[in-house]
C-alpha positions as CSV (number, residue, x, y, z in Angstrom):
1,X,30.4,-20.0,4.9
2,X,27.3,-20.1,6.0
3,X,24.4,-21.6,4.3
4,X,22.7,-18.1,3.0
5,X,26.1,-16.6,1.9
6,X,26.2,-19.8,-0.2
7,X,23.3,-19.2,-1.8
8,X,23.5,-15.6,-2.3
9,X,26.7,-16.5,-4.2
10,X,24.6,-19.2,-6.5
11,X,24.4,-18.2,-10.2
12,X,20.6,-17.1,-11.0
13,X,18.8,-16.3,-14.2
14,X,15.5,-14.7,-15.1
15,X,13.1,-13.1,-17.8
16,X,14.0,-9.2,-17.0
17,X,11.3,-8.1,-19.4
18,X,7.2,-8.7,-19.6
19,X,6.4,-12.3,-20.7
20,X,5.0,-13.0,-24.2
21,X,5.9,-12.5,-27.9
22,X,8.2,-9.2,-28.4
23,X,11.0,-7.3,-30.6
24,X,13.4,-8.5,-27.5
25,X,13.6,-10.3,-24.3
26,X,16.2,-10.0,-21.7
27,X,17.6,-12.5,-19.6
28,X,19.8,-11.8,-16.7
29,X,22.1,-13.9,-14.8
30,X,24.1,-12.8,-11.6
31,X,26.2,-14.7,-9.3
32,X,29.8,-16.5,-8.9
33,X,30.8,-17.9,-11.9
34,X,28.1,-16.2,-14.0
35,X,30.5,-14.7,-17.2
36,X,32.3,-17.9,-17.2
37,X,29.0,-19.8,-17.7
38,X,27.1,-17.6,-20.2
39,X,30.6,-17.7,-21.9
40,X,30.3,-21.4,-21.9
41,X,27.1,-21.3,-24.3
42,X,28.2,-18.4,-26.2
43,X,30.1,-17.8,-29.3
44,X,31.7,-14.7,-30.1
45,X,33.9,-12.8,-28.2
46,X,35.5,-14.3,-25.2
47,X,33.2,-12.8,-22.4
48,X,35.9,-13.6,-19.6
49,X,38.4,-11.0,-21.0
50,X,36.0,-8.7,-22.2
51,X,35.9,-5.7,-20.4
52,X,32.9,-4.3,-18.0
53,X,30.2,-2.8,-19.4
54,X,30.5,-4.0,-22.9
55,X,28.1,-5.6,-25.6
56,X,29.0,-8.6,-27.4
57,X,27.4,-9.7,-30.9
58,X,27.3,-13.4,-31.0
59,X,25.3,-16.7,-30.7
60,X,23.4,-18.8,-27.9
61,X,24.0,-22.8,-28.3
62,X,22.7,-25.7,-27.0
63,X,25.2,-28.3,-27.6
64,X,25.7,-28.0,-31.8
65,X,22.4,-26.5,-32.5
66,X,21.8,-22.5,-32.7
67,X,19.1,-21.4,-30.7
68,X,19.5,-17.5,-31.3
69,X,21.4,-14.7,-32.4
70,X,22.2,-12.5,-29.4
71,X,23.4,-9.3,-27.9
72,X,25.4,-9.9,-24.6
73,X,26.0,-7.1,-22.1
74,X,28.9,-7.7,-19.5
75,X,28.9,-6.4,-16.1
76,X,31.8,-7.3,-14.0
77,X,32.0,-6.9,-9.9
78,X,31.3,-4.6,-8.2
79,X,30.4,-2.3,-11.1
80,X,26.7,-4.0,-11.5
81,X,23.3,-3.9,-10.0
82,X,23.9,-6.6,-7.8
83,X,27.4,-5.7,-7.3
84,X,28.4,-9.0,-8.8
85,X,29.7,-10.6,-11.7
86,X,26.5,-10.1,-13.9
87,X,25.1,-10.9,-18.0
88,X,22.4,-9.6,-19.8
89,X,21.5,-11.9,-22.7
90,X,19.2,-9.9,-25.1
91,X,17.5,-12.1,-27.3
92,X,14.5,-12.1,-29.8
93,X,11.4,-12.4,-27.8
94,X,9.8,-15.5,-28.7
95,X,8.7,-17.3,-25.5
96,X,10.2,-20.3,-27.1
97,X,13.5,-19.2,-27.3
98,X,13.5,-17.6,-23.9
99,X,12.9,-20.7,-22.3
100,X,15.6,-22.6,-24.5
101,X,18.3,-19.7,-23.5
102,X,17.0,-20.5,-19.8
103,X,17.4,-24.3,-20.0
104,X,20.8,-24.2,-21.2
105,X,21.4,-22.2,-18.3
106,X,19.8,-24.2,-15.8
107,X,21.7,-26.7,-17.2
108,X,25.1,-25.4,-16.3
109,X,24.1,-24.9,-13.2
110,X,22.2,-21.4,-13.0
111,X,19.1,-21.4,-11.0
112,X,15.6,-19.6,-11.4
113,X,15.8,-16.4,-9.6
114,X,13.1,-15.5,-7.1
115,X,10.5,-12.7,-7.1
116,X,12.9,-9.7,-6.4
117,X,16.0,-11.7,-5.7
118,X,18.2,-9.6,-8.1
119,X,17.5,-6.3,-5.9
120,X,17.7,-8.4,-2.8
121,X,21.3,-9.2,-3.3
122,X,21.8,-5.7,-4.4
123,X,21.1,-4.6,-1.1
124,X,22.7,-7.2,0.8
125,X,25.5,-6.4,-1.1
126,X,25.6,-2.7,-0.1
127,X,24.4,-0.9,-3.2
128,X,21.6,0.5,-1.4
129,X,19.6,0.5,1.5
130,X,16.2,-1.2,2.0
131,X,14.3,2.2,1.5
132,X,16.5,2.6,-1.8
133,X,15.5,-1.1,-2.6
134,X,11.6,-0.6,-2.1
135,X,12.0,2.4,-4.6
136,X,13.2,0.4,-6.9
137,X,9.9,-1.1,-7.2
138,X,7.8,1.8,-6.8
139,X,9.7,3.5,-9.7
140,X,8.8,0.2,-11.9
141,X,5.1,0.8,-10.8
142,X,4.9,4.6,-11.1
143,X,2.1,5.5,-13.9
144,X,2.5,9.0,-13.1
145,X,5.1,12.1,-13.0
146,X,4.1,12.3,-9.3
147,X,4.7,8.6,-8.0
148,X,7.9,8.7,-10.4
149,X,9.5,11.6,-9.0
150,X,8.8,10.6,-5.7
151,X,10.2,6.9,-6.2
152,X,13.5,8.7,-7.7
153,X,14.2,11.1,-5.1
154,X,13.9,7.4,-2.9
155,X,15.8,5.5,-5.0
156,X,18.6,8.5,-4.9
157,X,19.0,8.2,-1.1
158,X,16.7,11.3,-0.3
159,X,14.7,9.7,2.5
160,X,17.5,7.6,3.4
161,X,19.6,10.5,4.1
162,X,17.3,12.0,6.4
163,X,17.0,9.3,8.2
164,X,20.4,8.6,8.8
165,X,21.2,12.0,10.1
166,X,18.3,11.4,13.0
167,X,19.9,8.1,13.6
168,X,23.1,9.4,13.9
169,X,22.4,12.2,16.3
170,X,20.5,9.7,18.3
171,X,23.2,7.1,18.6
172,X,25.8,10.0,19.7
173,X,23.2,10.3,23.1
174,X,22.5,6.6,23.5
175,X,26.1,5.9,23.7
176,X,26.9,9.0,26.2
177,X,23.7,7.4,28.4
178,X,24.9,3.9,28.1
179,X,28.7,5.0,29.5
180,X,26.8,6.7,32.4
181,X,25.1,3.0,33.2
182,X,28.7,1.8,33.3
183,X,29.5,4.3,35.8
184,X,26.4,3.7,37.8
185,X,27.8,3.7,41.2
186,X,29.6,6.6,40.4
187,X,26.7,9.1,40.0
188,X,28.2,10.9,36.7
189,X,26.3,12.5,34.1
190,X,27.8,12.2,30.2
191,X,24.4,13.1,28.6
192,X,23.1,16.7,29.3
193,X,19.5,15.8,29.6
194,X,18.7,19.5,28.5
195,X,20.8,18.7,25.2
196,X,18.6,15.3,25.1
197,X,15.9,17.4,25.4
198,X,16.6,19.6,22.5
199,X,17.8,16.8,20.4
200,X,14.8,14.9,20.7
201,X,12.4,18.1,20.5
202,X,14.7,18.5,17.1
203,X,14.1,14.9,15.8
204,X,10.2,15.2,16.4
205,X,10.2,18.2,14.3
206,X,11.5,17.0,11.5
207,X,9.7,13.0,12.0
208,X,6.0,14.6,12.3
209,X,6.0,16.2,9.0
210,X,7.3,12.9,7.3
211,X,4.3,11.2,9.1
212,X,1.7,13.9,7.9
213,X,3.2,13.4,4.6
214,X,2.0,9.9,4.0
215,X,-1.8,10.7,3.1
216,X,-0.3,12.7,0.4
217,X,2.2,10.2,-0.4
218,X,-0.3,7.3,-0.7
219,X,-2.3,9.2,-2.4
220,X,0.4,9.9,-5.3
221,X,1.3,6.4,-5.2
222,X,-2.3,4.9,-5.4
223,X,-4.0,8.0,-7.1
224,X,-6.0,10.8,-5.5
225,X,-9.9,9.3,-5.0
226,X,-12.0,12.0,-5.7
227,X,-15.8,11.5,-5.3
228,X,-18.5,12.7,-7.8
229,X,-21.8,13.3,-5.6
230,X,-24.9,15.0,-5.7
231,X,-28.9,14.4,-6.5
232,X,-30.4,12.4,-9.1
233,X,-29.9,14.0,-12.2
234,X,-27.6,17.0,-11.8
235,X,-24.6,15.5,-14.9
236,X,-22.8,13.5,-12.7
237,X,-22.3,10.8,-15.3
238,X,-21.6,13.2,-17.7
239,X,-18.7,15.0,-15.5
240,X,-17.0,11.9,-15.2
241,X,-17.1,11.5,-18.8
242,X,-16.0,14.5,-19.6
243,X,-13.1,14.2,-17.3
244,X,-12.3,11.2,-18.8
245,X,-12.8,12.2,-22.0
246,X,-14.7,8.7,-23.1
247,X,-18.5,7.3,-22.6
248,X,-17.6,5.7,-19.4
249,X,-21.1,5.8,-17.6
250,X,-24.7,5.5,-19.1
251,X,-25.7,9.3,-19.6
252,X,-29.8,9.3,-19.6
253,X,-32.7,11.9,-18.6
254,X,-34.0,9.6,-16.4
255,X,-33.4,9.9,-12.9
256,X,-31.6,7.1,-10.9
257,X,-29.6,5.9,-13.9
258,X,-26.4,5.3,-11.7
259,X,-27.0,2.6,-9.4
260,X,-23.8,1.6,-8.6
261,X,-20.1,3.3,-8.0
262,X,-18.1,3.5,-11.3
263,X,-14.5,4.5,-11.3
264,X,-11.6,5.3,-13.3
265,X,-8.6,7.0,-13.4
266,X,-6.8,10.4,-15.3
267,X,-3.6,12.1,-14.5
268,X,-3.8,15.5,-14.0
269,X,-0.6,17.8,-14.1
270,X,1.7,14.7,-13.0
271,X,-1.2,13.7,-10.5
272,X,-3.0,10.4,-10.8
273,X,-6.8,11.4,-9.7
274,X,-9.2,8.1,-9.3
275,X,-12.5,9.7,-10.1
276,X,-15.8,8.0,-8.7
277,X,-19.4,8.7,-10.3
278,X,-22.1,7.5,-7.7
279,X,-25.5,6.8,-7.4
280,X,-27.9,10.0,-7.1
281,X,-28.5,10.6,-3.3
282,X,-32.4,11.2,-2.8
283,X,-34.9,9.2,-1.0
284,X,-36.3,5.9,-2.5
285,X,-38.1,2.7,-2.3
286,X,-36.5,1.3,-5.3
287,X,-33.9,-1.8,-3.5
288,X,-31.3,-1.6,-5.9
289,X,-31.4,2.0,-6.1
290,X,-31.1,2.2,-2.4
291,X,-27.7,0.1,-2.3
292,X,-26.5,2.3,-4.9
293,X,-27.3,5.1,-2.7
294,X,-25.1,3.7,0.7
295,X,-22.2,2.8,-1.8
296,X,-22.5,6.7,-2.6
297,X,-22.5,7.7,1.0
298,X,-19.5,5.0,1.5
299,X,-17.6,6.7,-1.4
300,X,-17.8,10.4,-0.1
301,X,-16.5,9.0,3.0
302,X,-13.5,7.3,1.6
303,X,-12.6,10.2,-0.9
304,X,-10.1,12.6,-0.2
305,X,-12.0,15.2,-2.3
306,X,-15.9,15.3,-2.5
307,X,-17.0,17.1,-6.1
308,X,-20.7,18.0,-5.0
309,X,-22.6,18.9,-7.9
310,X,-25.8,20.9,-8.2
311,X,-27.8,22.4,-10.9
312,X,-30.1,24.8,-8.8
313,X,-30.7,26.3,-5.6
314,X,-32.6,23.4,-4.2
315,X,-29.8,20.6,-4.8
316,X,-27.1,22.9,-3.7
317,X,-29.3,23.0,-0.4
318,X,-29.1,19.5,-0.7
319,X,-25.5,19.1,-1.2
320,X,-24.4,21.7,1.7
321,X,-26.7,20.1,4.3
322,X,-24.8,16.4,3.3
323,X,-21.3,18.1,3.7
324,X,-22.0,19.4,7.0
325,X,-22.1,15.4,8.0
326,X,-18.6,14.9,6.3
327,X,-15.6,14.1,8.8
328,X,-13.2,17.3,9.6
329,X,-10.6,17.7,7.0
330,X,-12.3,16.5,4.0
331,X,-11.5,18.5,0.7
332,X,-15.2,19.9,-0.6
333,X,-16.1,21.4,-3.7
334,X,-19.2,22.9,-4.7
335,X,-20.0,23.2,-8.5
336,X,-22.5,24.4,-10.3
337,X,-23.4,22.3,-13.2
338,X,-25.5,23.5,-16.5
339,X,-24.3,26.6,-17.0
340,X,-25.0,26.1,-20.5
341,X,-29.0,26.0,-19.9
342,X,-28.9,28.8,-17.2
343,X,-26.0,30.7,-17.2
344,X,-27.7,32.9,-14.5
345,X,-28.1,30.9,-11.6
346,X,-24.4,31.4,-10.4
347,X,-25.4,35.2,-10.0
348,X,-28.7,34.1,-8.3
349,X,-27.5,32.2,-5.8
350,X,-25.7,35.6,-4.3
351,X,-23.9,35.1,-1.6
352,X,-23.8,31.2,-1.6
353,X,-21.7,31.9,-5.0
354,X,-18.5,32.9,-3.8
355,X,-17.3,29.3,-3.3
356,X,-19.0,27.8,-6.1
357,X,-17.1,26.7,-9.6
358,X,-19.5,26.9,-12.3
359,X,-19.1,24.6,-15.3
360,X,-21.2,22.6,-18.1
361,X,-20.4,19.0,-18.4
362,X,-21.9,19.0,-21.3
363,X,-20.0,21.4,-23.6
364,X,-17.0,20.8,-21.1
365,X,-17.0,25.1,-20.5
366,X,-15.1,26.1,-17.7
367,X,-14.2,22.7,-16.8
368,X,-10.2,23.3,-17.1
369,X,-10.6,25.7,-13.6
370,X,-12.7,22.8,-12.1
371,X,-9.3,20.5,-12.9
372,X,-6.7,23.3,-11.8
373,X,-8.5,23.6,-8.8
374,X,-8.2,20.0,-7.9
375,X,-4.4,20.0,-8.5
376,X,-3.9,23.1,-6.3
377,X,-5.7,21.0,-3.4
378,X,-3.4,18.4,-3.7
379,X,-0.2,20.2,-3.8
380,X,-1.5,22.3,-1.3
381,X,-0.8,19.1,0.9
382,X,2.7,18.4,0.3
383,X,4.8,19.1,3.4
384,X,8.0,19.5,1.3
385,X,10.3,17.3,-0.8
386,X,10.1,13.9,0.9
387,X,7.2,12.5,1.2
388,X,6.4,8.7,2.6
389,X,4.7,6.3,0.2
390,X,4.9,3.1,1.8
391,X,3.3,2.0,4.6
392,X,5.7,-0.1,6.4
393,X,7.6,3.0,6.6
394,X,4.9,4.9,8.2
395,X,4.0,2.5,10.7
396,X,8.2,2.7,11.7
397,X,8.2,6.5,12.0
398,X,5.1,6.3,14.0
399,X,6.9,3.9,16.5
400,X,9.7,6.1,16.6
401,X,7.4,9.1,17.5
402,X,6.1,7.4,20.4
403,X,9.5,6.0,21.3
404,X,10.8,9.4,21.3
405,X,7.6,11.0,23.3
406,X,8.7,8.7,25.8
407,X,11.8,9.9,26.3
408,X,10.6,13.6,26.7
409,X,8.2,12.2,29.3
410,X,11.0,10.3,31.4
411,X,13.1,13.5,31.0
412,X,10.2,15.2,32.5
413,X,9.2,12.7,35.4
414,X,13.4,12.8,35.9
415,X,13.5,8.6,35.2
416,X,17.2,7.0,35.7
417,X,19.0,6.5,32.5
418,X,18.0,2.7,31.7
419,X,14.5,3.7,31.4
420,X,15.9,6.4,29.0
421,X,18.1,4.1,27.5
422,X,15.7,1.6,26.8
423,X,13.3,3.9,24.7
424,X,16.0,5.7,22.8
425,X,17.2,1.9,21.7
426,X,13.6,1.6,20.7
427,X,13.6,4.3,18.8
428,X,17.1,3.7,16.9
429,X,15.5,-0.1,16.1
430,X,12.6,1.2,14.3
431,X,14.7,3.7,12.4
432,X,17.0,0.9,11.6
433,X,14.1,-0.9,10.2
434,X,12.9,1.3,7.6
435,X,16.2,1.3,5.9
436,X,17.5,-2.3,6.5
437,X,20.3,-1.2,9.4
438,X,18.4,-3.9,11.2
439,X,16.8,-6.4,8.9
440,X,15.5,-9.8,9.9
441,X,15.4,-12.9,7.0
442,X,11.6,-12.7,7.5
443,X,11.1,-9.2,6.7
444,X,13.5,-9.0,3.7
445,X,11.4,-12.3,2.1
446,X,8.5,-10.3,2.9
447,X,9.5,-6.8,1.0
448,X,11.4,-9.2,-1.6
449,X,8.5,-11.3,-2.1
450,X,6.2,-9.0,-3.8
451,X,8.6,-7.8,-6.8
452,X,8.4,-8.8,-9.8
453,X,10.6,-12.4,-11.2
454,X,13.6,-11.0,-13.2
455,X,14.4,-7.4,-10.6
């Protein structure tokens, strides 16, 4: 038995609920002998004779001293999160009580779990693959309906099933080409090149939408950045305050009040948006305001969606000139503000008004039209049910695509089977690294070290 196997069988324990005073705290214990260990400090039902998935009331002792009255939940292998014998102790949420229970367990031979070690054991014991393991952390961090739905889909194996199907088809052809190499001197061809080309085309047609979904997936996970841009005093800060329903930004009639980027988030129709209020863009000799304007331009470049706010024909012209400088593919909304003051302005703009959303940030008139448009822009980026949200997955999909493209180029050039096999092996390697079929200790350490302790 190697050192890693012995380490995995050790009993580990950790607080699974947030630290700090609360009504209850849940201490998680897992590993070979964990039920017997907890039973040795528990007075109530004999936990070793208890059925799996049962809850028992009793007391935790340290010697003859009662630490707390608790509920103990028993999970027996393989019917637990880690697929090991596991126990969860629900105690009162006192920091002192939690420390004392953990101390008793450590004295009995347990050790404090490393960050993510429970989930890592679940992965190593075959509970789920690496994509699903990473989805556990995403599910815990989900703060919107969209991020929750995406993480839950990955946890339930939606993304993994697609990758497994791709890999299985590729393995079949790789084995045929490897067979050819074994019979190299006999000049036989087991893998039909036309069939291989059709397979690679089909694989690429599946992978490319996954790659393209990353920008949308990352926006779901981190929040869609929306920059509110415009000339001074057109109502950018008023609009931000109206969207957030709080006085986040200072609003005055003095031009140039906002001199730095102000940012906050809001959830609209299950999607998280990061709204960025910026300094009004104009020519100025004020050094501080100039810095704010440069930051406004930087925010405009980084945003997925830009709201150009204006309140007159002149400021609209300025914004259209700014919009022309944006990178291709940037979503742009022209929003006419202050319609409560000048309701006729939109009609006076004649042909220019076709792509304009009229609102009053002050009275919140037509604000739902603007928010609905923002939501529809984001939903329009969705390519399907499976969305890539993880940078590691995205990078390996890109490398898989490159390797498959090299296979196609090799087929066009008529290269020998050994070169084709090398590129196919690379594609299989990158697909395997996503799901953990191929995983190094360093990779696992890097992934699970980002989890919280107790998960």
